[in-house]
VOPAGU-2260 file (C-alpha; in pm, 1 decimal, decimal comma):
REM VOPAGU-2260
SITE   aa  ch    i         X         Y         Z
SITE  MET   A    0   -9763,9    2588,7   14974,6
SITE  THR   A    1   -9853,7    2895,1   15179,0
SITE  GLY   A    2   -9967,5    2993,0   15526,4
SITE  ALA   A    3  -10334,7    3014,7   15621,3
SITE  GLY   A    4  -10294,3    3322,6   15841,1
SITE  SER   A    5  -10049,2    3608,1   15884,6
SITE  ALA   A    6   -9754,4    3366,3   15919,5
SITE  PHE   A    7   -9625,9    3098,6   15684,1
SITE  SER   A    8   -9530,0    2886,4   15986,3
SITE  ALA   A    9   -9412,8    3018,7   16321,0
SITE  GLY   A   10   -9237,8    2692,0   16407,3
SITE  GLY   A   11   -9289,3    2451,6   16694,5
SITE  ASN   A   12   -9509,7    2495,1   16999,3
SITE  ILE   A   13   -9271,1    2611,6   17272,4
SITE  LYS   A   14   -9504,9    2505,6   17554,5
SITE  ALA   A   15   -9521,2    2155,2   17407,9
SITE  MET   A   16   -9141,2    2151,8   17382,2
SITE  ARG   A   17   -9112,6    2231,0   17753,2
SITE  GLU   A   18   -9360,8    1958,7   17845,4
SITE  ARG   A   19   -9172,3    1700,2   17638,8
SITE  ALA   A   20   -8840,1    1810,3   17790,3
SITE  LEU   A   21   -8978,0    1764,3   18141,9
SITE  SER   A   22   -9177,3    1445,8   18089,4
SITE  SER   A   23   -8985,8    1243,3   17828,5
SITE  THR   A   24   -8651,7    1067,9   17824,0
SITE  ALA   A   25   -8395,4    1148,1   17556,7
SITE  ALA   A   26   -8469,3     811,6   17392,6
SITE  GLU   A   27   -8842,2     888,4   17385,1
SITE  MET   A   28   -8783,6    1229,6   17228,8
SITE  GLU   A   29   -8551,8    1079,4   16967,5
SITE  ASP   A   30   -8822,6     829,2   16878,4
SITE  TYR   A   31   -9078,2    1111,4   16862,0
SITE  TYR   A   32   -8867,1    1299,8   16607,5
SITE  ARG   A   33   -8800,0     992,7   16396,7
SITE  ARG   A   34   -9164,2     881,3   16388,9
SITE  ASN   A   35   -9335,4    1220,3   16366,2
SITE  ILE   A   36   -9141,7    1535,7   16278,5
SITE  GLN   A   37   -8911,6    1364,2   16029,8
SITE  ARG   A   38   -9205,0    1235,1   15826,8
SITE  ILE   A   39   -9225,1    1584,7   15674,8
SITE  PRO   A   40   -8874,6    1607,5   15519,8
SITE  ARG   A   41   -8900,8    1247,8   15399,9
SITE  ALA   A   42   -9233,5    1319,6   15229,9
SITE  MET   A   43   -9100,9    1640,8   15076,6
SITE  ARG   A   44   -8794,9    1462,5   14938,1
SITE  ALA   A   45   -9005,8    1178,2   14800,4
SITE  THR   A   46   -9254,7    1393,7   14610,4
SITE  GLU   A   47   -9196,1    1405,3   14235,6
SITE  ILE   A   48   -9394,4    1719,9   14158,7
SITE  ALA   A   49   -9257,6    2071,9   14175,0
SITE  VAL   A   50   -9333,5    2233,3   14511,9
SITE  ILE   A   51   -9353,9    2612,8   14537,0
SITE  ALA   A   52   -9339,0    2794,2   14870,9
SITE  ALA   A   53   -9537,9    3119,5   14873,9
SITE  VAL   A   54   -9409,0    3270,2   15197,2
SITE  ASN   A   55   -9669,6    3517,8   15318,2
SITE  GLY   A   56   -9519,8    3605,2   15658,2
SITE  PRO   A   57   -9279,6    3475,0   15923,2
SITE  ALA   A   58   -9125,0    3133,2   15856,9
SITE  ILE   A   59   -8941,8    3053,6   16177,3
SITE  GLY   A   60   -8760,1    2742,9   16302,6
SITE  ALA   A   61   -8922,8    2437,0   16150,3
SITE  GLY   A   62   -9127,6    2674,0   15932,7
SITE  PHE   A   63   -8804,9    2803,5   15776,2
SITE  ASP   A   64   -8686,8    2446,8   15727,1
SITE  LEU   A   65   -9013,3    2366,0   15549,4
SITE  VAL   A   66   -8956,7    2658,4   15311,5
SITE  ASN   A   67   -8611,6    2522,9   15225,8
SITE  MET   A   68   -8760,5    2180,6   15148,6
SITE  CYS   A   69   -8949,0    2335,3   14853,7
SITE  ASP   A   70   -8813,4    2352,2   14498,6
SITE  LEU   A   71   -8901,0    2717,6   14439,8
SITE  ARG   A   72   -8949,4    2987,6   14700,5
SITE  ILE   A   73   -9109,3    3327,7   14658,1
SITE  GLY   A   74   -9205,3    3562,0   14939,9
SITE  SER   A   75   -9410,0    3869,8   15008,5
SITE  ALA   A   76   -9252,5    4184,1   15147,4
SITE  ASN   A   77   -9382,4    4063,7   15485,8
SITE  ALA   A   78   -9181,3    3740,0   15480,2
SITE  GLN   A   79   -8923,7    3678,0   15752,5
SITE  PHE   A   80   -8697,8    3380,2   15812,7
SITE  GLY   A   81   -8507,2    3247,0   16110,0
SITE  GLU   A   82   -8315,4    2929,5   16191,2
SITE  THR   A   83   -8385,5    3011,5   16553,6
SITE  PHE   A   84   -8338,6    2676,0   16730,1
SITE  ILE   A   85   -8010,9    2795,2   16884,8
SITE  ASN   A   86   -8202,2    3064,0   17078,4
SITE  LEU   A   87   -8379,0    2784,2   17268,8
SITE  GLY   A   88   -8066,2    2576,9   17321,1
SITE  LEU   A   89   -8161,3    2343,6   17034,8
SITE  MET   A   90   -8074,8    2259,1   16675,2
SITE  ALA   A   91   -8297,9    2151,7   16389,2
SITE  GLY   A   92   -8433,0    1799,7   16443,5
SITE  ASP   A   93   -8609,0    1789,8   16106,9
SITE  GLY   A   94   -8299,1    1791,4   15885,8
SITE  GLY   A   95   -8298,7    2170,0   15857,9
SITE  ALA   A   96   -7918,3    2190,1   15841,1
SITE  TRP   A   97   -7917,6    1962,3   15535,6
SITE  PHE   A   98   -8170,4    2177,7   15348,2
SITE  LEU   A   99   -8032,7    2516,4   15459,3
SITE  ARG   A  100   -7677,3    2434,4   15353,1
SITE  ARG   A  101   -7803,9    2345,5   15005,6
SITE  ALA   A  102   -8006,9    2664,8   14986,1
SITE  VAL   A  103   -7740,5    2917,0   15087,2
SITE  GLY   A  104   -7405,0    2736,3   15109,2
SITE  GLY   A  105   -7204,5    2618,6   15406,3
SITE  GLN   A  106   -7069,9    2945,5   15545,2
SITE  ARG   A  107   -7401,4    3133,5   15531,5
SITE  ALA   A  108   -7589,4    2834,1   15672,0
SITE  ALA   A  109   -7346,3    2831,0   15964,9
SITE  GLU   A  110   -7395,6    3203,5   16028,3
SITE  LEU   A  111   -7775,8    3179,2   16023,7
SITE  THR   A  112   -7772,4    2865,7   16240,6
SITE  PHE   A  113   -7522,9    2987,7   16501,1
SITE  THR   A  114   -7673,9    3336,6   16542,3
SITE  GLY   A  115   -8044,2    3248,9   16513,8
SITE  ARG   A  116   -8104,4    3592,6   16363,7
SITE  ILE   A  117   -8412,0    3696,9   16164,3
SITE  VAL   A  118   -8374,4    3762,5   15791,3
SITE  LYS   A  119   -8624,0    3987,7   15614,2
SITE  ALA   A  120   -8754,8    3941,2   15261,3
SITE  GLU   A  121   -8507,6    4145,5   15055,6
SITE  GLU   A  122   -8204,1    3999,8   15232,1
SITE  ALA   A  123   -8354,7    3652,6   15186,6
SITE  ARG   A  124   -8372,5    3715,2   14812,7
SITE  ALA   A  125   -8011,6    3835,5   14806,8
SITE  LEU   A  126   -7900,1    3522,6   14995,5
SITE  GLY   A  127   -8080,7    3288,6   14755,5
SITE  ILE   A  128   -8345,7    3180,9   15004,8
SITE  LEU   A  129   -8610,5    3349,6   14788,0
SITE  LEU   A  130   -8632,9    3355,2   14411,0
SITE  GLU   A  131   -8855,2    3664,2   14410,1
SITE  VAL   A  132   -9016,7    3914,7   14647,1
SITE  THR   A  133   -9366,2    4043,7   14571,9
SITE  GLU   A  134   -9618,4    4277,4   14725,7
SITE  PRO   A  135   -9844,2    4084,0   14966,6
SITE  ASP   A  136  -10147,0    4088,2   14735,4
SITE  ARG   A  137   -9938,5    3957,0   14444,6
SITE  LEU   A  138   -9783,0    3663,6   14627,4
SITE  VAL   A  139  -10035,1    3386,1   14563,9
SITE  PRO   A  140  -10121,1    3503,5   14208,0
SITE  ARG   A  141   -9748,6    3505,3   14124,9
SITE  ALA   A  142   -9704,0    3158,7   14273,8
SITE  LYS   A  143   -9995,0    3037,6   14060,7
SITE  GLU   A  144   -9837,8    3194,4   13751,2
SITE  ILE   A  145   -9516,8    2999,5   13810,2
SITE  ALA   A  146   -9715,7    2682,7   13883,5
SITE  ALA   A  147   -9911,4    2727,1   13559,7
SITE  GLN   A  148   -9587,5    2762,3   13360,5
SITE  ILE   A  149   -9469,7    2430,9   13503,8
SITE  ALA   A  150   -9807,9    2257,1   13476,8
SITE  VAL   A  151   -9822,0    2290,6   13096,7
SITE  LYS   A  152   -9486,3    2116,7   13056,5
SITE  PRO   A  153   -9477,4    1740,6   12991,2
SITE  PRO   A  154   -9536,1    1589,4   13338,4
SITE  LEU   A  155   -9296,2    1297,2   13300,9
SITE  ALA   A  156   -9018,4    1530,7   13191,7
SITE  VAL   A  157   -9079,3    1748,6   13498,4
SITE  ARG   A  158   -9071,0    1438,0   13717,4
SITE  TYR   A  159   -8744,9    1307,5   13571,1
SITE  ALA   A  160   -8589,0    1655,0   13580,0
SITE  LYS   A  161   -8671,2    1681,8   13949,7
SITE  ARG   A  162   -8515,1    1338,9   14009,9
SITE  ALA   A  163   -8200,0    1452,4   13829,9
SITE  LEU   A  164   -8176,8    1774,2   14031,2
SITE  ARG   A  165   -8219,1    1575,6   14351,3
SITE  LEU   A  166   -7952,5    1321,0   14255,8
SITE  ALA   A  167   -7713,9    1598,9   14151,8
SITE  GLN   A  168   -7692,6    1710,7   14514,8
SITE  HIS   A  169   -7479,6    1412,3   14609,7
SITE  GLN   A  170   -7370,5    1221,9   14296,5
SITE  GLU   A  171   -7028,0    1228,1   14139,7
SITE  ILE   A  172   -7030,5    1328,7   13773,0
SITE  GLU   A  173   -6994,8     974,9   13632,1
SITE  ALA   A  174   -7288,5     843,2   13834,3
SITE  HIS   A  175   -7492,6    1146,1   13733,8
SITE  LEU   A  176   -7410,1    1099,8   13366,5
SITE  ASP   A  177   -7526,3     737,8   13389,1
SITE  ALA   A  178   -7854,1     842,6   13548,2
SITE  SER   A  179   -7900,5    1122,6   13294,5
SITE  ALA   A  180   -7855,2     881,3   13003,7
SITE  SER   A  181   -8117,1     645,5   13149,9
SITE  PHE   A  182   -8366,5     922,9   13216,7
SITE  GLN   A  183   -8320,6    1079,8   12874,3
SITE  ALA   A  184   -8357,2     745,5   12696,3
SITE  ALA   A  185   -8679,7     672,5   12884,7
SITE  LEU   A  186   -8824,3    1014,9   12803,8
SITE  GLN   A  187   -8743,4     986,3   12433,4
SITE  LYS   A  188   -8982,7     690,2   12412,8
SITE  THR   A  189   -9277,7     875,8   12568,5
SITE  GLU   A  190   -9586,8    1014,5   12395,8
SITE  ASP   A  191   -9512,1    1354,6   12546,8
SITE  HIS   A  192   -9177,8    1373,1   12367,3
SITE  LEU   A  193   -9320,4    1260,1   12033,5
SITE  GLU   A  194   -9607,2    1508,2   12060,2
SITE  ALA   A  195   -9363,8    1788,6   12144,5
SITE  LEU   A  196   -9152,5    1701,1   11839,0
SITE  ALA   A  197   -9460,8    1699,1   11617,1
SITE  ALA   A  198   -9568,8    2039,2   11751,2
SITE  PHE   A  199   -9219,5    2179,3   11691,4
SITE  PHE   A  200   -9215,6    2069,7   11327,5
SITE  ARG   A  201   -9571,0    2195,9   11269,5
SITE  LYS   A  202   -9463,5    2534,7   11400,2
SITE  ALA   A  203   -9145,8    2528,8   11187,1
SITE  ARG   A  204   -9352,5    2464,3   10871,9
SITE  ARG   A  205   -9606,2    2738,8   10947,5
SITE  PRO   A  206   -9587,9    3011,7   10678,4
SITE  ILE   A  207   -9458,3    3350,8   10790,4
SITE  PRO   A  208   -9724,2    3626,7   10748,0
SITE  GLY   A  209   -9654,0    3846,3   10446,1
SITE  LYS   A  210   -9429,8    3590,5   10277,3
């Protein structure tokens, strides 16, 4: 996932926000968020493929929240991030607090949320928002390299691994162990697992050159 222009996503339309504030009731705006904006975090949480954010420029407000909804996040040297809702007298209506806290921890999420400050690429990497920082012309190729590394892995294993990582965010250890046992048992009966075992043993039996 990347931006089509110079920004990854500059966030919401401020003019549209003003119009809604003047013309809609609080109940109508709540319904708008539930039925529209919140479709994005629900869809991102439901997807069972790995999602990589290639952040090419500013990711502000809801754009920053969208970055944090992704599994892996890399950015160009031009990337910038801001949980800037507070600057407009607002807070994230798309679940941004939930995702940001999991990305950077509670104290740092509070600091970024309460100050609304802008974070540049290298600081974002140091905070754990970004996995890597690249030169602008290397951003998309690097994202594709990571995607290719994942794409050659057994797809069901990737899917179950993502489910486990998602469950681990809120499960107690006993519940997680139960889920892990179920997932592992299911995967051990798949063609992908049997093919991977066969490939491993073929490689182990391959003669060493010069021997």
